[in-house]
KEKE-578062 format. One record per atom (N, C-alpha, C, CB): residue in one letter; atom name; residue number from 1; chain; x, y, z. Coordinates in Angstrom, 2 decimals. Each point is the difference from the previous one (the first is absolute). Glycine has a CB too. Layout:
N
+----+----+-----+----+---------+---------+---------+
: aa : at :   i : ch :       X :       Y :       Z :
+----+----+-----+----+---------+---------+---------+
:  a : CA : NUM :  A :       X :       Y :       Z :
...
+----+----+-----+----+---------+---------+---------+
END
This chain:
97
+----+----+-----+----+---------+---------+---------+
: aa : at :   i : ch :       X :       Y :       Z :
+----+----+-----+----+---------+---------+---------+
:  m :  N :   1 :  A :    0.81 :   -1.19 :    0.00 :
:  m : CA :   1 :  A :   -0.81 :    1.19 :    0.00 :
:  m :  C :   1 :  A :    0.85 :    1.25 :    0.00 :
:  m : CB :   1 :  A :   -1.77 :   -1.25 :    1.18 :
:  n :  N :   2 :  A :    3.05 :    1.12 :   -1.15 :
:  n : CA :   2 :  A :    0.89 :    1.13 :    0.04 :
:  n :  C :   2 :  A :    0.45 :    0.34 :   -1.42 :
:  n : CB :   2 :  A :    0.75 :   -0.62 :    2.34 :
:  k :  N :   3 :  A :   -1.62 :    1.23 :   -3.13 :
:  k : CA :   3 :  A :    0.32 :    0.33 :   -1.38 :
:  k :  C :   3 :  A :    0.65 :    1.37 :   -0.08 :
:  k : CB :   3 :  A :   -1.91 :   -1.42 :   -0.80 :
:  k :  N :   4 :  A :    2.86 :    1.56 :   -0.10 :
:  k : CA :   4 :  A :    0.66 :    1.28 :   -0.21 :
:  k :  C :   4 :  A :   -0.83 :    0.80 :   -1.00 :
:  k : CB :   4 :  A :    2.29 :   -1.00 :    0.49 :
:  l :  N :   5 :  A :   -2.60 :    2.25 :   -0.14 :
:  l : CA :   5 :  A :   -0.79 :    0.87 :   -0.86 :
:  l :  C :   5 :  A :    0.92 :    0.62 :   -1.05 :
:  l : CB :   5 :  A :   -1.65 :    0.47 :    1.87 :
:  i :  N :   6 :  A :    1.32 :   -0.66 :   -3.12 :
:  i : CA :   6 :  A :    0.77 :    0.58 :   -1.09 :
:  i :  C :   6 :  A :   -0.89 :    1.02 :   -0.70 :
:  i : CB :   6 :  A :    1.39 :   -2.12 :   -0.31 :
:  i :  N :   7 :  A :   -0.92 :    3.35 :    0.27 :
:  i : CA :   7 :  A :   -0.73 :    1.06 :   -0.67 :
:  i :  C :   7 :  A :    0.56 :    0.12 :   -1.41 :
:  i : CB :   7 :  A :   -0.46 :    1.24 :    2.18 :
:  a :  N :   8 :  A :   -0.44 :   -1.26 :   -3.17 :
:  a : CA :   8 :  A :    0.44 :    0.09 :   -1.39 :
:  a :  C :   8 :  A :   -0.94 :    0.90 :   -0.78 :
:  a : CB :   8 :  A :    1.01 :   -2.30 :    0.14 :
:  k :  N :   9 :  A :   -0.50 :    2.81 :   -1.24 :
:  k : CA :   9 :  A :   -0.81 :    0.79 :   -0.91 :
:  k :  C :   9 :  A :   -0.92 :   -0.93 :   -0.77 :
:  k : CB :   9 :  A :    1.80 :    1.77 :   -0.20 :
:  q :  N :  10 :  A :   -2.62 :   -1.20 :   -0.66 :
:  q : CA :  10 :  A :   -0.93 :   -0.80 :   -0.79 :
:  q :  C :  10 :  A :    0.73 :   -0.98 :   -0.91 :
:  q : CB :  10 :  A :   -1.63 :    1.88 :    0.09 :
:  n :  N :  11 :  A :    2.79 :   -1.49 :   -0.59 :
:  n : CA :  11 :  A :    0.74 :   -0.90 :   -0.89 :
:  n :  C :  11 :  A :    0.99 :   -0.89 :    0.76 :
:  n : CB :  11 :  A :   -0.24 :    1.71 :   -1.81 :
:  n :  N :  12 :  A :   -0.01 :   -1.88 :    3.12 :
:  n : CA :  12 :  A :    0.79 :   -0.87 :    0.88 :
:  n :  C :  12 :  A :    1.45 :    0.41 :    0.15 :
:  n : CB :  12 :  A :   -1.51 :   -1.81 :   -0.67 :
:  q :  N :  13 :  A :    1.81 :    3.09 :    0.46 :
:  q : CA :  13 :  A :    1.34 :    0.52 :    0.25 :
:  q :  C :  13 :  A :    0.07 :    0.43 :    1.46 :
:  q : CB :  13 :  A :    0.27 :    0.76 :   -2.42 :
:  p :  N :  14 :  A :    0.85 :   -1.01 :    3.10 :
:  p : CA :  14 :  A :    0.11 :    0.42 :    1.41 :
:  p :  C :  14 :  A :    0.03 :    1.52 :    0.11 :
:  p : CB :  14 :  A :    1.23 :   -2.13 :    0.54 :
:  l :  N :  15 :  A :   -1.75 :    2.65 :    0.54 :
:  l : CA :  15 :  A :    0.01 :    1.43 :    0.26 :
:  l :  C :  15 :  A :    1.33 :    0.39 :    0.64 :
:  l : CB :  15 :  A :   -2.51 :    0.02 :    0.26 :
:  p :  N :  16 :  A :    3.05 :    1.17 :   -0.59 :
:  p : CA :  16 :  A :    1.23 :    0.42 :    0.65 :
:  p :  C :  16 :  A :   -0.27 :    0.44 :    1.44 :
:  p : CB :  16 :  A :    0.92 :    0.70 :   -2.23 :
:  n :  N :  17 :  A :    0.05 :   -0.93 :    3.08 :
:  n : CA :  17 :  A :   -0.06 :    0.44 :    1.38 :
:  n :  C :  17 :  A :    0.45 :    1.45 :    0.03 :
:  n : CB :  17 :  A :    0.44 :   -2.36 :    0.91 :
:  i :  N :  18 :  A :   -1.38 :    3.30 :   -0.75 :
:  i : CA :  18 :  A :    0.32 :    1.43 :   -0.11 :
:  i :  C :  18 :  A :   -0.06 :    0.64 :    1.39 :
:  i : CB :  18 :  A :   -0.92 :    0.07 :   -2.36 :
:  p :  N :  19 :  A :    2.05 :    0.48 :    2.83 :
:  p : CA :  19 :  A :    0.00 :    0.68 :    1.30 :
:  p :  C :  19 :  A :   -0.84 :    1.28 :   -0.04 :
:  p : CB :  19 :  A :    2.29 :   -0.95 :    0.47 :
:  q :  N :  20 :  A :   -2.78 :    1.34 :    0.69 :
:  q : CA :  20 :  A :   -0.84 :    1.20 :    0.11 :
:  q :  C :  20 :  A :    0.78 :    1.24 :   -0.44 :
:  q : CB :  20 :  A :   -1.28 :   -1.06 :    1.88 :
:  q :  N :  21 :  A :    2.58 :    1.11 :   -1.63 :
:  q : CA :  21 :  A :    0.81 :    1.15 :   -0.40 :
:  q :  C :  21 :  A :   -0.01 :    0.19 :   -1.51 :
:  q : CB :  21 :  A :    1.46 :   -0.35 :    2.01 :
:  d :  N :  22 :  A :   -1.42 :   -0.75 :   -2.77 :
:  d : CA :  22 :  A :   -0.05 :    0.09 :   -1.45 :
:  d :  C :  22 :  A :   -1.35 :    0.55 :   -0.47 :
:  d : CB :  22 :  A :    1.61 :   -1.91 :   -0.16 :
:  v :  N :  23 :  A :   -2.67 :    1.53 :    0.84 :
:  v : CA :  23 :  A :   -1.33 :    0.51 :   -0.33 :
:  v :  C :  23 :  A :   -0.04 :    1.51 :    0.25 :
:  v : CB :  23 :  A :   -1.06 :   -2.23 :    0.58 :
:  h :  N :  24 :  A :    1.62 :    2.68 :    0.54 :
:  h : CA :  24 :  A :    0.04 :    1.43 :    0.31 :
:  h :  C :  24 :  A :    0.86 :    0.76 :   -1.01 :
:  h : CB :  24 :  A :   -0.32 :   -0.54 :    2.42 :
:  t :  N :  25 :  A :    1.42 :   -0.05 :   -2.84 :
:  t : CA :  25 :  A :    0.87 :    0.65 :   -0.98 :
:  t :  C :  25 :  A :   -0.73 :    0.22 :   -1.32 :
:  t : CB :  25 :  A :    1.99 :   -1.05 :    1.10 :
:  i :  N :  26 :  A :   -2.69 :    0.04 :   -1.56 :
:  i : CA :  26 :  A :   -0.75 :    0.13 :   -1.25 :
:  i :  C :  26 :  A :   -1.14 :    0.99 :    0.17 :
:  i : CB :  26 :  A :    0.60 :   -2.36 :   -0.63 :
:  a :  N :  27 :  A :   -1.26 :    2.36 :    1.78 :
:  a : CA :  27 :  A :   -1.08 :    0.96 :    0.25 :
:  a :  C :  27 :  A :    0.53 :    1.43 :   -0.01 :
:  a : CB :  27 :  A :   -1.22 :   -1.73 :    1.36 :
:  n :  N :  28 :  A :    2.41 :    1.95 :   -0.80 :
:  n : CA :  28 :  A :    0.61 :    1.33 :   -0.02 :
:  n :  C :  28 :  A :    0.34 :    0.43 :   -1.42 :
:  n : CB :  28 :  A :    0.92 :   -0.41 :    2.28 :
:  t :  N :  29 :  A :   -0.44 :   -0.52 :   -3.09 :
:  t : CA :  29 :  A :    0.32 :    0.32 :   -1.38 :
:  t :  C :  29 :  A :   -1.26 :    0.36 :   -0.77 :
:  t : CB :  29 :  A :    1.97 :   -1.54 :    0.09 :
:  l :  N :  30 :  A :   -3.03 :    0.80 :    0.14 :
:  l : CA :  30 :  A :   -1.28 :    0.30 :   -0.65 :
:  l :  C :  30 :  A :   -0.52 :    1.36 :    0.44 :
:  l : CB :  30 :  A :   -0.51 :   -2.45 :   -0.12 :
:  e :  N :  31 :  A :    0.66 :    2.77 :    1.40 :
:  e : CA :  31 :  A :   -0.42 :    1.31 :    0.51 :
:  e :  C :  31 :  A :    0.80 :    1.12 :   -0.65 :
:  e : CB :  31 :  A :   -0.65 :   -1.07 :    2.18 :
:  q :  N :  32 :  A :    1.94 :    0.82 :   -2.40 :
:  q : CA :  32 :  A :    0.85 :    1.00 :   -0.66 :
:  q :  C :  32 :  A :   -0.49 :    0.26 :   -1.42 :
:  q : CB :  32 :  A :    1.96 :   -0.73 :    1.40 :
:  l :  N :  33 :  A :   -2.32 :   -0.32 :   -2.12 :
:  l : CA :  33 :  A :   -0.52 :    0.18 :   -1.35 :
:  l :  C :  33 :  A :   -1.36 :    0.70 :    0.03 :
:  l : CB :  33 :  A :    1.24 :   -2.05 :   -0.74 :
:  a :  N :  34 :  A :   -2.07 :    1.71 :    1.69 :
:  a : CA :  34 :  A :   -1.33 :    0.61 :    0.10 :
:  a :  C :  34 :  A :    0.08 :    1.48 :    0.34 :
:  a : CB :  34 :  A :   -0.92 :   -2.21 :    0.71 :
:  s :  N :  35 :  A :    2.00 :    2.64 :   -0.08 :
:  s : CA :  35 :  A :    0.14 :    1.41 :    0.37 :
:  s :  C :  35 :  A :    0.11 :    0.90 :   -1.23 :
:  s : CB :  35 :  A :    1.11 :   -0.72 :    2.11 :
:  w :  N :  36 :  A :   -0.80 :    0.16 :   -3.25 :
:  w : CA :  36 :  A :    0.10 :    0.78 :   -1.24 :
:  w :  C :  36 :  A :   -1.36 :    0.23 :   -0.65 :
:  w : CB :  36 :  A :    2.28 :   -0.93 :   -0.33 :
:  n :  N :  37 :  A :   -3.33 :    0.35 :    0.85 :
:  n : CA :  37 :  A :   -1.31 :    0.06 :   -0.63 :
:  n :  C :  37 :  A :   -0.48 :    1.43 :   -0.22 :
:  n : CB :  37 :  A :   -0.52 :   -2.19 :    1.06 :
:  l :  N :  38 :  A :    0.58 :    3.04 :   -0.04 :
:  l : CA :  38 :  A :   -0.47 :    1.38 :   -0.10 :
:  l :  C :  38 :  A :    0.80 :    0.78 :   -1.04 :
:  l : CB :  38 :  A :   -0.71 :   -0.09 :    2.39 :
:  i :  N :  39 :  A :    2.02 :   -0.05 :   -2.36 :
:  i : CA :  39 :  A :    0.85 :    0.73 :   -0.93 :
:  i :  C :  39 :  A :   -0.25 :   -0.45 :   -1.43 :
:  i : CB :  39 :  A :    1.73 :    0.27 :    1.78 :
:  l :  N :  40 :  A :   -1.90 :   -1.57 :   -1.98 :
:  l : CA :  40 :  A :   -0.28 :   -0.49 :   -1.35 :
:  l :  C :  40 :  A :   -1.36 :    0.48 :   -0.50 :
:  l : CB :  40 :  A :    1.42 :   -2.01 :    0.47 :
:  n :  N :  41 :  A :   -2.38 :    2.14 :    0.42 :
:  n : CA :  41 :  A :   -1.30 :    0.56 :   -0.39 :
:  n :  C :  41 :  A :    0.14 :    1.46 :   -0.42 :
:  n : CB :  41 :  A :   -1.15 :   -1.59 :    1.56 :
:  l :  N :  42 :  A :    1.99 :    2.36 :   -0.85 :
:  l : CA :  42 :  A :    0.25 :    1.39 :   -0.39 :
:  l :  C :  42 :  A :    0.67 :    0.08 :   -1.37 :
:  l : CB :  42 :  A :    0.20 :    0.62 :    2.42 :
:  l :  N :  43 :  A :    0.76 :   -1.49 :   -2.66 :
:  l : CA :  43 :  A :    0.64 :   -0.03 :   -1.32 :
:  l :  C :  43 :  A :   -0.99 :   -0.36 :   -1.08 :
:  l : CB :  43 :  A :    2.16 :   -0.63 :    1.08 :
:  n :  N :  44 :  A :   -3.00 :   -0.34 :   -0.82 :
:  n : CA :  44 :  A :   -1.02 :   -0.39 :   -0.96 :
:  n :  C :  44 :  A :   -0.95 :    1.16 :   -0.29 :
:  n : CB :  44 :  A :    0.17 :   -2.38 :    0.80 :
:  q :  N :  45 :  A :   -0.56 :    3.10 :    0.24 :
:  q : CA :  45 :  A :   -0.89 :    1.14 :   -0.18 :
:  q :  C :  45 :  A :    0.67 :    1.08 :   -0.85 :
:  q : CB :  45 :  A :   -1.08 :   -0.50 :    2.22 :
:  f :  N :  46 :  A :    2.36 :    0.76 :   -1.99 :
:  f : CA :  46 :  A :    0.72 :    1.01 :   -0.78 :
:  f :  C :  46 :  A :    0.03 :   -0.36 :   -1.47 :
:  f : CB :  46 :  A :    1.39 :    0.53 :    2.00 :
:  f :  N :  47 :  A :   -1.12 :   -1.79 :   -2.30 :
:  f : CA :  47 :  A :    0.16 :   -0.39 :   -1.40 :
:  f :  C :  47 :  A :   -1.32 :   -0.27 :   -0.72 :
:  f : CB :  47 :  A :    2.18 :   -0.94 :    0.64 :
:  t :  N :  48 :  A :   -3.29 :    0.83 :    0.08 :
:  t : CA :  48 :  A :   -1.27 :   -0.26 :   -0.66 :
:  t :  C :  48 :  A :   -0.94 :    1.20 :   -0.01 :
:  t : CB :  48 :  A :    0.25 :   -2.36 :    0.66 :
:  e :  N :  49 :  A :    0.05 :    3.40 :    0.11 :
:  e : CA :  49 :  A :   -0.88 :    1.15 :    0.10 :
:  e :  C :  49 :  A :    0.39 :    1.06 :   -1.02 :
:  e : CB :  49 :  A :   -0.35 :   -0.47 :    2.44 :
:  n :  N :  50 :  A :   -0.52 :    0.74 :   -3.39 :
:  n : CA :  50 :  A :    0.25 :    1.01 :   -1.02 :
:  n :  C :  50 :  A :   -1.23 :    0.88 :   -0.20 :
:  n : CB :  50 :  A :    1.63 :   -1.53 :   -1.14 :
:  l :  N :  51 :  A :   -2.34 :    1.85 :    2.21 :
:  l : CA :  51 :  A :   -1.24 :    0.75 :   -0.12 :
:  l :  C :  51 :  A :    0.22 :    1.51 :   -0.07 :
:  l : CB :  51 :  A :   -1.12 :   -1.84 :    1.22 :
:  q :  N :  52 :  A :    2.19 :    2.34 :   -0.64 :
:  q : CA :  52 :  A :    0.23 :    1.44 :    0.07 :
:  q :  C :  52 :  A :    0.94 :    0.45 :   -1.12 :
:  q : CB :  52 :  A :   -0.35 :   -0.07 :    2.49 :
:  p :  N :  53 :  A :    0.26 :    1.36 :   -2.84 :
:  p : CA :  53 :  A :    0.97 :    0.51 :   -0.99 :
:  p :  C :  53 :  A :    1.42 :   -0.12 :    0.55 :
:  p : CB :  53 :  A :   -1.74 :    1.61 :   -0.91 :
:  l :  N :  54 :  A :    2.68 :   -1.83 :    0.04 :
:  l : CA :  54 :  A :    1.38 :   -0.24 :    0.42 :
:  l :  C :  54 :  A :    0.72 :    1.30 :    0.37 :
:  l : CB :  54 :  A :    0.04 :   -2.01 :   -1.47 :
:  d :  N :  55 :  A :    0.62 :    1.98 :    2.59 :
:  d : CA :  55 :  A :    0.89 :    1.07 :    0.44 :
:  d :  C :  55 :  A :    1.39 :   -0.62 :   -0.04 :
:  d : CB :  55 :  A :   -1.77 :    1.19 :    1.48 :
:  k :  N :  56 :  A :    2.59 :   -0.74 :   -2.42 :
:  k : CA :  56 :  A :    1.30 :   -0.65 :   -0.23 :
:  k :  C :  56 :  A :    0.86 :   -0.04 :    1.26 :
:  k : CB :  56 :  A :   -0.11 :    0.76 :   -2.36 :
:  d :  N :  57 :  A :    0.17 :    0.34 :    3.09 :
:  d : CA :  57 :  A :    0.84 :    0.03 :    1.20 :
:  d :  C :  57 :  A :   -0.50 :   -0.99 :    1.05 :
:  d : CB :  57 :  A :    0.54 :    2.40 :   -0.46 :
:  k :  N :  58 :  A :   -1.85 :   -2.42 :    0.65 :
:  k : CA :  58 :  A :   -0.58 :   -0.93 :    0.98 :
:  k :  C :  58 :  A :    0.23 :   -1.44 :   -0.41 :
:  k : CB :  58 :  A :   -1.74 :    1.71 :    0.58 :
:  v :  N :  59 :  A :    1.54 :   -2.00 :   -1.86 :
:  v : CA :  59 :  A :    0.21 :   -1.36 :   -0.50 :
:  v :  C :  59 :  A :    1.45 :   -0.41 :    0.17 :
:  v : CB :  59 :  A :   -1.86 :    0.31 :   -1.65 :
:  m :  N :  60 :  A :    2.79 :    0.60 :    1.38 :
:  m : CA :  60 :  A :    1.43 :   -0.32 :    0.14 :
:  m :  C :  60 :  A :    0.35 :   -0.28 :    1.46 :
:  m : CB :  60 :  A :    0.52 :    1.44 :   -1.99 :
:  r :  N :  61 :  A :   -1.06 :   -0.63 :    2.93 :
:  r : CA :  61 :  A :    0.28 :   -0.23 :    1.42 :
:  r :  C :  61 :  A :   -0.58 :   -1.34 :    0.45 :
:  r : CB :  61 :  A :   -0.01 :    2.48 :    0.41 :
:  e :  N :  62 :  A :   -1.24 :   -2.74 :   -0.79 :
:  e : CA :  62 :  A :   -0.64 :   -1.26 :    0.39 :
:  e :  C :  62 :  A :    0.70 :   -1.20 :   -0.63 :
:  e : CB :  62 :  A :   -2.18 :    1.21 :    0.24 :
:  y :  N :  63 :  A :    2.61 :   -1.04 :   -1.47 :
:  y : CA :  63 :  A :    0.71 :   -1.09 :   -0.67 :
:  y :  C :  63 :  A :    1.32 :   -0.30 :    0.71 :
:  y : CB :  63 :  A :   -1.07 :    0.64 :   -2.19 :
:  y :  N :  64 :  A :    1.78 :    0.42 :    2.58 :
:  y : CA :  64 :  A :    1.26 :   -0.18 :    0.71 :
:  y :  C :  64 :  A :   -0.22 :   -0.75 :    1.32 :
:  y : CB :  64 :  A :    0.89 :    2.12 :   -1.05 :
:  v :  N :  65 :  A :   -1.92 :   -1.70 :    1.81 :
:  v : CA :  65 :  A :   -0.31 :   -0.65 :    1.27 :
:  v :  C :  65 :  A :   -0.38 :   -1.46 :   -0.24 :
:  v : CB :  65 :  A :   -0.77 :    2.19 :    0.97 :
:  c :  N :  66 :  A :   -0.07 :   -2.43 :   -1.97 :
:  c : CA :  66 :  A :   -0.43 :   -1.37 :   -0.30 :
:  c :  C :  66 :  A :    1.18 :   -0.87 :   -0.44 :
:  c : CB :  66 :  A :   -2.26 :    0.87 :   -0.64 :
:  s :  N :  67 :  A :    3.18 :   -0.27 :   -0.11 :
:  s : CA :  67 :  A :    1.16 :   -0.79 :   -0.43 :
:  s :  C :  67 :  A :    0.87 :   -0.38 :    1.20 :
:  s : CB :  67 :  A :   -0.04 :    1.17 :   -2.22 :
:  k :  N :  68 :  A :    0.17 :   -0.27 :    3.18 :
:  k : CA :  68 :  A :    0.76 :   -0.31 :    1.22 :
:  k :  C :  68 :  A :   -0.71 :   -1.09 :    0.81 :
:  k : CB :  68 :  A :    0.90 :    2.35 :    0.06 :
:  l :  N :  69 :  A :   -2.23 :   -2.24 :    0.05 :
:  l : CA :  69 :  A :   -0.75 :   -1.03 :    0.71 :
:  l :  C :  69 :  A :    0.17 :   -1.36 :   -0.67 :
:  l : CB :  69 :  A :   -1.66 :    1.73 :    0.74 :
:  y :  N :  70 :  A :    1.57 :   -1.73 :   -2.06 :
:  y : CA :  70 :  A :    0.14 :   -1.27 :   -0.73 :
:  y :  C :  70 :  A :    1.40 :   -0.57 :    0.17 :
:  y : CB :  70 :  A :   -1.72 :    0.77 :   -1.66 :
:  t :  N :  71 :  A :    2.72 :    0.08 :    1.60 :
:  t : CA :  71 :  A :    1.38 :   -0.46 :    0.16 :
:  t :  C :  71 :  A :    0.19 :   -0.64 :    1.37 :
:  t : CB :  71 :  A :    0.81 :    1.81 :   -1.55 :
:  n :  N :  72 :  A :   -1.34 :   -1.16 :    2.59 :
:  n : CA :  72 :  A :    0.10 :   -0.58 :    1.35 :
:  n :  C :  72 :  A :   -0.77 :   -1.31 :    0.10 :
:  n : CB :  72 :  A :    0.25 :    2.31 :    0.94 :
:  f :  N :  73 :  A :   -1.44 :   -2.34 :   -1.54 :
:  f : CA :  73 :  A :   -0.78 :   -1.23 :    0.02 :
:  f :  C :  73 :  A :    0.74 :   -1.12 :   -0.71 :
:  f : CB :  73 :  A :   -2.11 :    1.35 :    0.05 :
:  h :  N :  74 :  A :    2.65 :   -1.06 :   -1.22 :
:  h : CA :  74 :  A :    0.69 :   -1.03 :   -0.78 :
:  h :  C :  74 :  A :    1.19 :   -0.56 :    0.77 :
:  h : CB :  74 :  A :   -0.73 :    1.13 :   -2.12 :
:  k :  N :  75 :  A :    1.49 :   -0.25 :    2.75 :
:  k : CA :  75 :  A :    1.16 :   -0.44 :    0.79 :
:  k :  C :  75 :  A :   -0.45 :   -0.88 :    1.17 :
:  k : CB :  75 :  A :    1.25 :    2.10 :   -0.65 :
:  d :  N :  76 :  A :   -2.26 :   -1.64 :    1.39 :
:  d : CA :  76 :  A :   -0.50 :   -0.76 :    1.15 :
:  d :  C :  76 :  A :   -0.61 :   -1.32 :   -0.44 :
:  d : CB :  76 :  A :   -0.41 :    2.14 :    1.22 :
:  f :  N :  77 :  A :   -0.35 :   -2.12 :   -2.31 :
:  f : CA :  77 :  A :   -0.64 :   -1.21 :   -0.50 :
:  f :  C :  77 :  A :    1.04 :   -1.03 :   -0.42 :
:  f : CB :  77 :  A :   -1.98 :    1.36 :   -0.75 :
:  s :  N :  78 :  A :    3.03 :   -0.91 :    0.07 :
:  s : CA :  78 :  A :    1.06 :   -0.92 :   -0.43 :
:  s :  C :  78 :  A :    0.69 :   -0.64 :    1.20 :
:  s : CB :  78 :  A :    0.35 :    1.38 :   -2.07 :
:  q :  N :  79 :  A :   -0.05 :   -0.57 :    3.08 :
:  q : CA :  79 :  A :    0.63 :   -0.53 :    1.21 :
:  q :  C :  79 :  A :   -0.92 :   -0.97 :    0.73 :
:  q : CB :  79 :  A :    1.33 :    2.11 :    0.20 :
:  t :  N :  80 :  A :   -2.60 :   -1.75 :   -0.12 :
:  t : CA :  80 :  A :   -0.98 :   -0.85 :    0.68 :
:  t :  C :  80 :  A :   -0.19 :   -1.31 :   -0.75 :
:  t : CB :  80 :  A :   -1.14 :    2.03 :    0.90 :
:  l :  N :  81 :  A :    1.13 :   -1.95 :   -2.22 :
:  l : CA :  81 :  A :   -0.15 :   -1.21 :   -0.81 :
:  l :  C :  81 :  A :    1.17 :   -0.95 :    0.23 :
:  l : CB :  81 :  A :   -1.28 :    1.32 :   -1.72 :
:  q :  N :  82 :  A :    2.50 :   -0.78 :    1.77 :
:  q : CA :  82 :  A :    1.17 :   -0.84 :    0.27 :
:  q :  C :  82 :  A :   -0.09 :   -0.61 :    1.40 :
:  q : CB :  82 :  A :    1.38 :    1.44 :   -1.54 :
:  k :  N :  83 :  A :   -1.84 :   -0.64 :    2.51 :
:  k : CA :  83 :  A :   -0.15 :   -0.49 :    1.37 :
:  k :  C :  83 :  A :   -1.03 :   -1.13 :    0.05 :
:  k : CB :  83 :  A :    0.62 :    2.27 :    0.90 :
:  m :  N :  84 :  A :   -1.74 :   -2.10 :   -1.61 :
:  m : CA :  84 :  A :   -1.03 :   -1.04 :    0.00 :
:  m :  C :  84 :  A :    0.49 :   -1.27 :   -0.68 :
:  m : CB :  84 :  A :   -1.75 :    1.78 :   -0.02 :
:  e :  N :  85 :  A :    2.49 :   -1.64 :   -1.08 :
:  e : CA :  85 :  A :    0.56 :   -1.18 :   -0.66 :
:  e :  C :  85 :  A :    0.93 :   -0.75 :    0.95 :
:  e : CB :  85 :  A :   -0.17 :    1.15 :   -2.23 :
:  s :  N :  86 :  A :    0.96 :   -0.41 :    2.99 :
:  s : CA :  86 :  A :    0.90 :   -0.62 :    0.98 :
:  s :  C :  86 :  A :   -0.81 :   -0.72 :    1.09 :
:  s : CB :  86 :  A :    1.73 :    1.78 :   -0.46 :
:  q :  N :  87 :  A :   -2.77 :   -1.12 :    0.95 :
:  q : CA :  87 :  A :   -0.83 :   -0.61 :    1.04 :
:  q :  C :  87 :  A :   -0.68 :   -1.27 :   -0.51 :
:  q : CB :  87 :  A :   -0.37 :    2.27 :    1.01 :
:  i :  N :  88 :  A :   -0.11 :   -2.23 :   -2.23 :
:  i : CA :  88 :  A :   -0.68 :   -1.16 :   -0.57 :
:  i :  C :  88 :  A :    0.98 :   -1.15 :   -0.20 :
:  i : CB :  88 :  A :   -1.64 :    1.50 :   -1.14 :
:  s :  N :  89 :  A :    2.85 :   -1.20 :    0.68 :
:  s : CA :  89 :  A :    0.98 :   -1.08 :   -0.18 :
:  s :  C :  89 :  A :    0.38 :   -0.62 :    1.35 :
:  s : CB :  89 :  A :    0.87 :    1.14 :   -2.07 :
:  i :  N :  90 :  A :   -0.80 :   -0.32 :    3.12 :
:  i : CA :  90 :  A :    0.28 :   -0.52 :    1.34 :
:  i :  C :  90 :  A :   -1.14 :   -0.90 :    0.46 :
:  i : CB :  90 :  A :    1.36 :    2.05 :    0.55 :
:  l :  N :  91 :  A :   -2.60 :   -1.60 :   -0.77 :
:  l : CA :  91 :  A :   -1.16 :   -0.80 :    0.41 :
:  l :  C :  91 :  A :   -0.06 :   -1.32 :   -0.77 :
:  l : CB :  91 :  A :   -1.23 :    2.11 :    0.56 :
:  r :  N :  92 :  A :    1.59 :   -2.08 :   -1.83 :
:  r : CA :  92 :  A :   -0.03 :   -1.22 :   -0.80 :
:  r :  C :  92 :  A :    1.03 :   -1.01 :    0.47 :
:  r : CB :  92 :  A :   -0.80 :    1.33 :   -1.95 :
:  s :  N :  93 :  A :    1.88 :   -0.84 :    2.53 :
:  s : CA :  93 :  A :    1.05 :   -0.91 :    0.46 :
:  s :  C :  93 :  A :   -0.23 :   -0.49 :    1.43 :
:  s : CB :  93 :  A :    1.58 :    1.17 :   -1.53 :
:  k :  N :  94 :  A :   -2.62 :   -0.69 :    2.19 :
:  k : CA :  94 :  A :   -0.30 :   -0.43 :    1.37 :
:  k :  C :  94 :  A :   -0.41 :   -1.46 :    0.03 :
:  k : CB :  94 :  A :   -0.71 :    2.34 :    0.58 :
:  e :  N :  95 :  A :    0.83 :   -2.92 :    0.61 :
:  e : CA :  95 :  A :   -0.38 :   -1.39 :    0.23 :
:  e :  C :  95 :  A :   -1.49 :   -0.19 :   -0.27 :
:  e : CB :  95 :  A :    1.84 :   -0.25 :    1.71 :
:  k :  N :  96 :  A :   -2.17 :   -0.84 :   -2.36 :
:  k : CA :  96 :  A :   -1.39 :   -0.33 :   -0.30 :
:  k :  C :  96 :  A :   -0.55 :   -0.90 :    1.10 :
:  k : CB :  96 :  A :    0.42 :    0.22 :   -2.49 :
:  i :  N :  97 :  A :   -1.70 :   -0.04 :    2.81 :
:  i : CA :  97 :  A :   -0.63 :   -0.87 :    1.00 :
:  i :  C :  97 :  A :   -1.06 :   -0.85 :   -0.66 :
:  i : CB :  97 :  A :    0.44 :    1.68 :    1.82 :
+----+----+-----+----+---------+---------+---------+
END
């Protein structure tokens, strides 16, 4: 009556043993990506809104600001993507249960 419980996925592959710290690390990375949501919505609004007559100086200032925001986003996103790839490869190499 002393059977060992084996947890498996639907395709009978063993599940990895994932420590709570790894779960928190991935959650923090996801939160970091989600923090860009508001800024990306502002960029989207800038590039899709063409209802008002164009003021060249205003457009140039807004374009400059948006380009800086995008540059910062791209840099952060690239770093975060590399971090997530590293985290995923670590999780894939963890012991399976």
